[in-house]
C-alpha positions as CSV (number, residue, x, y, z in Angstrom):
1,M,114.5,149.3,68.2
2,D,113.3,151.9,70.9
3,N,113.2,149.5,73.9
4,K,111.3,152.1,76.5
5,K,108.5,152.6,73.6
6,Y,107.0,149.1,73.3
7,K,105.7,146.7,75.8
8,L,107.2,143.5,77.1
9,G,105.4,141.1,74.7
10,T,106.8,143.0,72.1
11,K,110.0,143.5,73.0
12,L,110.3,139.7,73.5
13,I,110.0,139.4,69.7
14,H,111.9,142.4,68.4
15,A,114.5,143.6,71.3
16,G,117.8,143.3,69.9
17,V,117.1,141.5,66.7
18,E,117.4,143.1,63.2
19,P,117.3,141.6,59.8
20,D,120.4,140.0,58.4
21,P,122.2,143.0,56.6
22,T,123.6,140.7,54.0
23,T,120.5,138.5,53.2
24,G,117.7,140.0,54.8
25,A,116.8,137.0,56.8
26,I,114.5,137.8,59.6
27,M,116.0,135.2,62.0
28,T,119.6,136.0,63.3
29,P,121.9,133.6,61.4
30,I,123.9,131.0,63.3
31,Y,127.5,132.2,62.6
32,Q,129.3,128.8,63.1
33,T,132.7,130.2,63.1
34,S,135.9,130.0,65.2
35,T,137.8,133.0,63.7
36,Y,137.4,135.8,61.6
37,V,139.3,137.2,58.5
38,Q,141.2,140.8,59.1
39,A,141.7,143.0,56.4
40,A,144.9,144.4,58.2
41,P,146.1,143.5,61.6
42,G,143.6,145.0,63.9
43,D,140.9,145.8,61.5
44,H,138.5,142.8,62.5
45,K,135.2,144.9,62.3
46,G,134.6,144.1,65.9
47,Y,135.1,140.4,65.6
48,E,138.2,138.8,66.1
49,Y,137.9,135.5,67.7
50,A,134.7,133.2,68.6
51,R,135.7,133.0,72.4
52,T,135.8,136.8,72.6
53,Q,132.7,137.6,70.3
54,N,130.3,136.2,68.2
55,P,127.5,138.0,66.0
56,T,124.7,135.6,67.1
57,R,125.7,135.8,70.7
58,T,126.1,139.8,70.5
59,V,122.5,139.7,69.2
60,L,121.1,137.3,71.9
61,Q,123.1,139.4,74.8
62,N,121.7,142.8,73.4
63,A,118.3,140.8,73.4
64,L,118.5,139.6,77.1
65,A,119.6,143.3,78.5
66,A,116.2,144.8,76.8
67,I,114.0,142.2,78.1
68,E,115.6,142.8,81.6
69,N,115.3,146.5,81.3
70,G,119.4,146.3,81.7
71,K,121.9,148.0,79.3
72,Y,124.5,145.2,79.4
73,G,124.0,141.5,78.4
74,L,126.6,138.6,78.8
75,C,126.1,134.9,77.8
76,F,127.8,131.9,79.3
77,G,127.6,128.0,78.6
78,S,125.6,127.2,81.5
79,G,123.9,129.1,84.5
80,M,126.8,127.8,86.7
81,A,129.1,129.1,84.3
82,A,127.5,132.5,84.8
83,T,127.3,132.1,88.8
84,D,131.0,131.2,88.5
85,A,131.7,134.6,86.7
86,V,130.1,136.6,89.1
87,A,132.0,135.0,92.1
88,K,135.2,135.8,90.6
89,L,134.4,139.2,91.1
90,L,135.4,138.2,95.0
91,M,138.7,138.0,96.6
92,P,140.0,135.9,99.1
93,G,138.7,137.1,102.7
94,D,135.5,138.5,101.1
95,E,132.4,137.4,102.8
96,V,129.0,136.9,100.9
97,I,125.4,136.7,102.5
98,V,123.5,134.0,100.6
99,A,119.6,133.1,101.0
100,N,119.8,129.6,102.7
101,D,117.1,128.2,100.2
102,L,118.7,127.9,97.0
103,Y,119.7,125.7,94.3
104,G,122.1,123.0,95.3
105,G,124.6,123.7,92.3
106,T,125.0,127.2,93.7
107,Y,125.5,126.1,97.2
108,R,127.9,123.4,96.0
109,I,130.1,125.8,94.0
110,F,130.2,128.0,96.7
111,T,131.2,125.6,99.5
112,K,133.1,123.4,97.6
113,V,134.9,125.5,95.1
114,F,135.2,129.2,96.0
115,A,135.2,128.4,99.9
116,C,138.8,126.6,99.3
117,Y,140.1,130.3,98.1
118,G,139.2,132.0,101.4
119,I,135.7,133.2,100.5
120,K,133.2,133.0,103.3
121,F,129.4,132.4,102.7
122,H,126.8,132.8,105.3
123,F,123.6,131.2,104.4
124,I,120.6,132.8,106.3
125,D,116.9,133.3,106.1
126,M,116.1,136.5,103.8
127,S,112.3,136.0,104.0
128,N,112.8,139.1,106.1
129,A,115.4,141.1,104.4
130,E,116.2,142.6,107.8
131,N,118.1,139.5,109.0
132,I,120.5,140.4,106.5
133,R,122.1,143.5,108.4
134,Q,123.2,141.5,111.2
135,H,125.3,139.2,109.0
136,V,127.3,142.4,107.4
137,N,130.8,143.2,108.4
138,D,133.6,145.1,106.9
139,K,134.3,142.0,104.6
140,T,131.1,141.4,103.2
141,K,131.0,142.4,99.6
142,M,127.8,140.6,97.9
143,I,124.1,139.7,98.6
144,W,123.0,136.8,96.6
145,A,119.2,136.1,96.4
146,E,117.0,133.5,94.7
147,T,113.1,134.7,94.4
148,P,111.0,132.7,94.2
149,T,113.5,130.3,95.9
150,N,114.4,126.7,94.6
151,P,112.7,124.5,96.0
152,L,110.6,126.0,98.7
153,L,109.2,129.2,96.5
154,N,110.1,131.6,99.2
155,I,109.8,135.1,98.3
156,I,112.9,137.5,99.0
157,D,112.1,141.4,99.3
158,I,114.5,142.6,96.0
159,E,113.8,146.4,97.0
160,A,114.5,145.7,100.6
161,C,117.5,143.8,99.7
162,A,118.8,146.3,97.3
163,K,118.2,149.2,99.9
164,I,120.6,147.7,102.2
165,A,123.3,146.7,99.6
166,K,123.1,150.5,98.6
167,E,123.6,151.6,102.2
168,K,126.5,148.9,102.8
169,N,128.0,149.5,99.5
170,L,127.5,145.5,98.5
171,L,126.8,144.0,95.1
172,L,123.3,142.6,94.9
173,V,122.8,139.6,92.5
174,V,119.6,138.0,91.9
175,D,118.8,134.8,90.4
176,N,115.8,135.2,88.2
177,T,115.4,131.8,86.7
178,F,112.4,130.6,88.5
179,A,110.5,133.9,87.4
180,S,112.0,134.9,84.5
181,P,112.1,138.4,82.9
182,Y,108.5,138.1,81.9
183,L,107.6,137.9,85.4
184,Q,109.9,140.1,87.4
185,N,113.0,142.2,86.6
186,P,115.0,142.5,89.4
187,L,116.9,145.6,88.0
188,D,113.8,147.7,88.4
189,W,114.1,147.1,92.1
190,G,117.7,147.7,92.5
191,A,119.4,144.5,92.1
192,D,123.1,145.2,90.5
193,I,123.2,141.8,88.5
194,V,120.5,139.5,87.3
195,L,121.3,135.9,86.9
196,H,119.6,133.5,84.8
197,S,119.8,129.6,83.9
198,A,118.8,130.5,80.4
199,T,118.4,126.3,80.2
200,K,115.1,126.7,81.7
201,Y,112.2,129.4,81.0
202,L,114.4,131.3,78.5
203,G,115.2,128.4,76.4
204,G,111.8,126.8,77.2
205,H,112.3,123.6,75.3
206,S,114.6,121.6,77.4
207,D,117.1,121.6,74.2
208,V,119.9,123.8,75.4
209,V,122.2,124.5,78.4
210,H,122.8,128.2,78.8
211,G,123.7,130.8,81.3
212,A,123.2,134.6,81.4
213,L,124.2,137.9,83.3
214,I,122.3,141.2,83.0
215,M,123.4,144.7,84.3
216,N,123.3,148.5,84.4
217,D,126.8,149.3,85.6
218,Q,129.4,149.9,82.7
219,S,132.4,149.1,84.6
220,L,130.7,145.8,86.2
221,E,130.0,144.9,82.8
222,E,133.7,145.5,81.8
223,R,134.8,143.5,84.7
224,L,132.6,140.4,83.9
225,R,133.1,140.4,80.2
226,F,137.0,140.5,81.1
227,I,136.3,137.2,83.0
228,Q,133.8,135.8,80.2
229,N,136.6,136.0,77.7
230,S,139.3,135.1,79.9
231,C,138.0,132.3,81.5
232,G,136.3,131.0,78.2
233,A,133.0,129.5,79.6
234,V,131.2,130.9,76.5
235,P,128.0,129.3,74.7
236,G,128.3,128.2,71.2
237,P,126.6,130.1,68.4
238,H,123.7,127.2,68.1
239,D,123.1,127.4,71.9
240,C,122.6,131.4,71.4
241,W,120.3,130.8,68.2
242,L,118.1,128.2,70.3
243,V,117.7,130.7,73.2
244,L,116.8,133.6,70.7
245,R,114.2,131.4,69.4
246,G,113.0,130.6,73.0
247,I,112.7,134.3,74.0
248,K,110.2,135.0,71.2
249,T,107.4,133.0,72.7
250,L,108.5,133.7,76.3
251,H,105.2,135.5,77.1
252,V,102.7,132.9,75.6
253,R,104.5,130.1,77.3
254,M,104.7,131.8,80.8
255,D,101.1,133.0,80.8
256,R,100.2,129.1,80.6
257,H,102.8,128.1,82.8
258,C,101.1,130.6,85.3
259,Q,97.7,129.5,84.4
260,N,98.5,125.7,84.8
261,G,100.7,126.3,87.9
262,E,97.4,128.4,89.5
263,A,95.0,125.3,88.6
264,I,97.5,122.6,90.0
265,A,98.4,124.4,93.3
266,N,94.6,124.8,94.2
267,Y,94.0,121.0,93.1
268,L,96.9,119.9,95.3
269,R,95.8,122.1,98.3
270,S,92.4,120.7,98.3
271,H,93.5,117.0,97.8
272,E,92.7,114.7,100.8
273,K,96.2,113.2,100.7
274,V,98.3,116.1,100.2
275,G,99.8,118.2,103.2
276,K,101.5,121.4,102.8
277,V,101.9,123.0,99.1
278,Y,104.5,125.7,98.3
279,W,103.2,128.2,95.8
280,C,103.9,132.0,96.1
281,G,100.3,132.7,94.5
282,F,98.2,131.6,97.6
283,E,97.3,134.7,99.8
284,D,98.4,133.3,102.9
285,H,101.9,132.4,101.6
286,P,104.2,134.4,104.1
287,N,105.5,137.0,101.3
288,H,102.7,137.1,99.0
289,A,102.2,140.8,99.2
290,I,105.9,141.2,98.2
291,A,105.5,138.7,95.5
292,K,102.3,140.4,94.1
293,K,104.5,143.7,94.3
294,Q,107.4,142.6,92.3
295,M,105.8,139.9,90.1
296,R,103.5,140.1,87.3
297,G,102.2,136.5,88.0
298,F,103.5,133.7,90.2
299,G,104.7,131.0,87.8
300,G,104.6,127.1,87.2
301,M,106.7,126.2,90.3
302,I,105.0,124.2,92.9
303,S,106.7,122.0,95.8
304,F,104.6,119.7,98.2
305,V,104.7,117.1,101.0
306,L,102.0,114.3,101.3
307,K,100.3,114.1,104.4
308,D,101.9,110.7,104.8
309,D,105.2,112.4,105.0
310,N,107.9,109.7,104.1
311,I,110.2,109.0,101.4
312,E,108.1,105.7,100.4
313,A,105.2,107.5,99.6
314,A,106.8,110.2,97.8
315,N,108.5,107.7,95.8
316,A,105.3,106.0,95.0
317,V,104.4,109.1,93.3
318,L,107.4,110.0,91.5
319,K,107.2,106.6,89.8
320,K,103.4,106.5,88.8
321,T,103.3,110.1,86.6
322,K,102.9,109.7,83.2
323,L,102.9,113.2,81.9
324,F,104.8,114.5,84.7
325,S,108.5,113.3,83.3
326,L,111.0,112.3,86.5
327,A,113.7,114.4,85.4
328,E,116.0,117.4,86.8
329,S,115.8,120.8,85.1
330,L,112.7,123.1,84.7
331,G,110.8,125.6,82.8
332,G,110.3,123.5,79.5
333,V,106.9,123.3,77.8
334,E,106.8,119.7,79.1
335,S,105.7,118.8,83.0
336,L,108.5,117.7,85.1
337,I,108.3,116.2,88.5
338,G,111.4,115.7,90.8
339,H,112.9,114.8,94.3
340,P,115.0,117.7,95.3
341,A,116.6,115.9,98.1
342,T,118.1,113.1,96.1
343,M,118.3,115.0,92.7
344,T,118.6,119.1,92.4
345,H,119.7,119.6,96.0
346,G,121.5,116.3,96.5
347,S,124.9,118.4,97.3
348,I,123.4,120.0,100.4
349,P,124.0,118.2,103.7
350,R,120.8,116.6,104.8
351,E,121.0,118.3,108.3
352,Q,121.0,121.8,106.4
353,R,118.2,120.9,104.0
354,I,116.1,119.6,107.1
355,A,116.7,122.7,109.0
356,N,115.9,124.9,106.0
357,G,112.5,123.0,105.6
358,L,113.7,120.9,102.7
359,A,112.1,117.7,103.7
360,D,113.4,114.2,102.4
361,S,109.7,113.8,101.1
362,L,109.4,117.0,99.2
363,I,108.1,116.8,95.6
364,R,109.0,119.5,93.0
365,L,106.7,120.2,89.9
366,S,107.7,122.2,87.0
367,V,104.5,122.4,85.4
368,G,104.4,122.6,81.5
369,I,102.1,124.1,79.1
370,E,100.0,120.9,78.4
371,D,96.0,120.6,78.6
372,I,95.5,121.4,82.2
373,D,92.5,118.5,82.6
374,D,95.4,116.2,81.6
375,L,98.0,117.1,84.1
376,I,95.5,117.1,86.8
377,E,94.1,113.7,85.7
378,D,97.9,112.5,85.8
379,L,98.4,113.7,89.5
380,K,95.2,112.4,90.6
381,Q,96.0,108.9,89.5
382,A,99.4,109.0,90.9
383,I,98.5,110.5,94.2
384,G,95.4,108.0,94.6
């Protein structure tokens, strides 16, 4: 398939996928095997051992590369396994500049695992990309950004970060999980590596744990593929098949996520008991213009605090919702509600969370694709 010829909605269904050459099956088969018979030593038709290669995974990797407008895709057993692989590009003594509003699991692996190997991480406010410059030194090797960020929905200017990265000869890694490839393609704005927790919007049905990396540089792909194979944090073929299935409906799901997200963000903002609402689609969002430039829509992730800004009031809401299920994760067809301070971001020290604006009482919503009237009614009865 000529990926440049077709629009994204078409690519999501067809890119990287061909009918099975043996049977003509339109869906990629699940190659549930650990090894492959060789005609002679070394004659393995591209497949020798399933940790190294699997045909189902190959199709998914090609599809992910195509929908992110990249050349190479690599799949991992989780988003954190993908994060781990990228961090293994670093050496003791290297330094990384990281957005200070980020997923708690990423903070944990940086500070509790890789910091032990002599790698230093600077957590800074990247809402103005120029803040990065003052933290760059001769040991800096990488810039790590999420946009929109988790959970405060801050927007980082990918193009501005990429300009600094190229000036300073740094790698720019962008976690694109919240936006998905349907809303944003960081490689187009100059990123070197795009990371996804494919568990979320790419899978879309809360039934798979998966991670992915996409890039354009061949030497970078070779280094990361070596890590993928050597360290072995690879997904099984059924997991790959589930993500392939999810990708086919990403565009229609994301359209509804965005539609519902906008309606709920506006409802919450007008509610007399709700204080601040975090959603990058508001025109008065600090970096709304950047979001509008680099994204095709504003997504279904929203965070908010009540005017009665205390943990007891927040817990009362968390306990009362019926359609918004109290659970970790995001990006599924069903709506979820969560408490970042004790759930997704519990590994970040309280002082640092508060300093970054993540209040104890913050509530995060992953808005699903249910009927919007039912979702609003559920929030109405929970907030009171």
